[in-house]
N, C-alpha and C positions, 0 to 999 in steps of 0.2 A: 481536789485541789482548788483553791480559790485565789483571786488576785491575779497579779501579773505572772506570765509564764516564767519558769525557772530557767535561766540561761545555763546551758550545759555544753560541755565538750567531751566527746568520746575518743579515747585512745584505744585502738583495737588491732587485732590480727586476723581480720575477716577471712575465713571461718564461718561455718554454718551458724553457730549460735550468736556470734558477733553480728551476722547479717540479720538475724531475728531481732537483736537489740536495736540495730539501726532502723529497721522498719518501724518499730514501736516508737523510737525517739522522734522520728520525722512526723508521725501521725498523731501523737498525743498533744492535745491543745494546751496542756499545762507545761510543756517543755519547749524551750527555744534552742534548737540545735545550732550552735554558732560555728562549729568546725569539727572535723574528724581528722585525727592523726593516726598514722599507720606504723606498725613495728613488726618485725619478723616474729613468727611464732607458729601458727597453724600451717602456714606456708612461707615461702620467701617473701621479703618485703615488697618486691615488685608485684608479685601475685596478690598480696594483700591490698595494695593500691588499686589494682585492676578490679578485684572483687568489690571493694568499697565503693568505687565509682559506679559500678554496674548496679549495685543494690540501691544506691541513692537515686539513680535514674528510675529504676522500677518503682521506688517508693514515692516518686513525684517530687524529689528535692534535689534536682541536679545542680543548683547554684551553691550548695553548702561547700565551703572550701575544704579540700583534702590535701594533706601533705605527707610526703614520704619521710619516714624516720629511720631508726636504727635497723641495720641489717643483721645484727648479732648482739648478744649480751655484752655487758661491760667487760667481763673477763672470759667467760666460757665461749667455746665455739658455737656457731649457729646450729640449732636443732629444730625439728618440726614435728607436728603431731599428725601422723598418717591417717588417723581415724577420720579425718575430714575429706579424704580422697586426694587424688593427685593434684587437683586445682585448689584444694582447701574449701571447696563449696559443694562437696558431695558429688562432684563430676556431673552436674546438672546440664552442662553444655550451654551455659548462659552466654549471650552475645557480648562482644567487647564493648566497653563504654565509648560514648561518643566524644568525651572530652578527657583531658589529662589532668594531672594534679597541679596544685599551686606551684609557683616558681620559687618557693622558699621551702626550707626543710621543716620538719615537724616541730623542733624546739623553737624555731623562729616564729612559726605560726601560732604555737601555744602561747608564747610570751605576748605576741601582738594582740591576739584575741582576748586573752585574759585581762590585760591592762586597758584595752580599749572598751571593754564592756561597761555600760553605765551601772550595772549591778554586779555584786559578787557572783562568781561563776562556780558551778558545781562540776568537778572533774569526775568522769566515769571511765576509769581504765578497765578494760575487759580482756587484757592481754598481758604478756610479760611487761615489766614496769621500767624498761630501759629508757624510753623517751621521757617518762616522768622524772626519773632520777637525774637524767641529764639536765632537764629544765630546772629542777630545784637546786642543783649544784651550780649551774651556770647563771641563773637569773633568780636568786632567792627573793627578789623584790616582788615576784608575782604573788607570793602568799598573802599580801595585803588585800588582794582582790579575789581570793579563793574562799568561797563559803565553806566548802567541805569537799572531801574526796571519798567517793563510794567506789571501792574497787572489788572486782571479782577475782578472788584469789585466796589461797590459804585453806586451812582446814583445822578444826578443833580436834577431830578424831582421825579418820582414815584418809590417806592421800589417794591420788590416782597415777601420778608419774612414778612415785615410789610408794611403799606401804605407808609413809607418813607425810609425803610432800605432794602438794597440788601443783599442776603443770606450770601455771603462770609464775608462781614464786620459785619453783624449782628451776625453771628456765633461766632466771637471772636473780639469784638470792640477794646479791649485793644491792641491786636496784630496789628490791623490795625493802631491804633494811633502810635505805635512804628515804623511801616513801614514808615509812612508819614514824620517822622523826622529822616530818615536814613542818610541824608546828601549827597545823590546822586540824580541825575535827576530821576523823577518819572512820569510815564504816567498812568492815571486812565482811563482804558477802561471799562466804566460803562454801566449800563442798557440802557442808552439813545442811545447808538450805538449797544450794544449787541443784542437787540431785532430786529434790522432792517435788519441784514444780513441773508437773507433767500435764500436757494437753491430751484429753481423751481421744481415742481413735476416731470416733464419730465426728468430732470437731475438726480433726486434721483432714479427714476425707471431705468435709464440707468446704473447708478453705481451698483445697486442691481443685475443687470443681468451680471455683469462682471465675467470672469473666474479667475481673479487675486484676491487672498484672501484679500489683504489690501484694494483694490478698492471696492470690494464687501462689506467688513465690513463698509467702509465709508457710502455706500448707506443704509445698514441696520441701522446704527446708526442715520443717518439723518431721516430715517423713524420713529424713536422713538422720534423725536423732531418736532411734527406737528406745523406748523406756525399759524394755526387757522386764516387764512385770508379769511374768507368767501366771496364768490362772485367772486374771481379771478380765471381764468382758471388754473386748476391743483393745486389749493391751498390746496385741501384735502390731497395731497401727498407731499407738500413742507415741507422742514425741515430747522430749524434755525441752523446756524453754532455755535452760542453761544460762548464758550470759545475760539474756534479756531480762531475767529476774532482777538483776542489779539495777537496770533502768526502771523497772516497775517500782523498785524500792525508793527511787528518787521521786517518781510521780506520785506514789502513795506510800509514804513512810509508815503509816499505821498498820500496814500488812506485815511488817517485819518486827520481830522481837529481838532486841539487842541488849547487850550488857557491857558496860565499860570495864575492860579487863586488860591487864598487862600482857603484851605480846612481844615476842622477839623472834627473829629469823635465825635459824641455825646456819652458820656460814662455814663451819668446819668441814673438811673432806670426810667422806664416809657415808654410811647409809642414812643418816639423819639430815644430810645437807638439803637445804630448802624447806625444812619443816617450819611451820609457824607454831611456836611453842606458846600456847595460850594458858595462862595461869588461872585455874578455876578454884584455887584454894581459898578458904575463907579468911586466911591471915598469912603473914609472912612466915617463911621457913628458915632453916638453919643458914642457908646461903645469904639471905638478906641480913641476918644478924652479923654476919662476917663481912658484909659489903664487898661482894666479889667484883664489883665494878662493871658488870654487864649493863648494857643500855636496853631498857625495856619500855616500849611506848604504851600509853593507854589508848586502847582502840575500842570503838563500838563494834563488838563481835556479834554477828547474826547467829542466834541460837535456835530460832523457830520462825516459821513463815506460815501465813494463811494461804494455803495452796489454792483453794477454790476462789478466793478473792483475786489473786494475781492471774489465774487462768482466765477468769471472767474479764478482768481489766485488759489483759492482752488481746483477747478476741474482740472485745468492743472497740479497741483502739485500731487494730490493723484493718478492721473491716470498715473504717470510716470512708 
């Protein structure tokens, strides 16, 4: 990346892999982290705020403003992902942060920071999209200063929350549907690439042995995200980058292969709710000929990723 740093705002539900993303964003010289907003997801929203502030302190960026956002989806009741432990951070026993969040809510902070930035902002949601939907519906004028939105969510093939739905979209499908029609360029960093970027066990062990707090934290967090690639040397210690891959894609877009495709979110009750329906067909089908009235956005869908490139980029960055 050359030229001025890209101004970015991360909306997260910190979370082990959101924490990995924050560490990377703080330390990459090509990114200017302007703010972080928090939403319920991996744990309750107050826990997300606490985790976010702790990670920023460990990363050496305590002054980045952090705001509390939505405590539940637009329609559904609150749900959390127990895979990240009771505290959402792998139960690592990290100390409480020394400071509190900003005295404004997440939507207010998002609007303020986006409109005040001298250059268009890149939004990186790595969480359920409730805050972003509220922002876009309440303050649509922000889109004039949004360069693009790179969100971690969705899947072309297999889900994780359900057989077809990825957690962030499944958690608040209506919010995801609002995002997709924001009127700005959107990249979907979904499970198809999310699962592939894995840091080898030897590198995880090396990070965990570091004397530098942020680097060591990255290793501890990666150790909480086992890759489960049985049979490969060191696989038992390998850790997936998860959400951090979406931030790598902003810092180094050339490592991601995308294709502009129609995407819509299934909002109907039932087993497909929350699915991101990605149209890979070479041409229109019968439904399009009959104009069924469904709203499908054109999204840059991530279909492939240079795994070695992003692993190398991540390690070089967090060890700065």
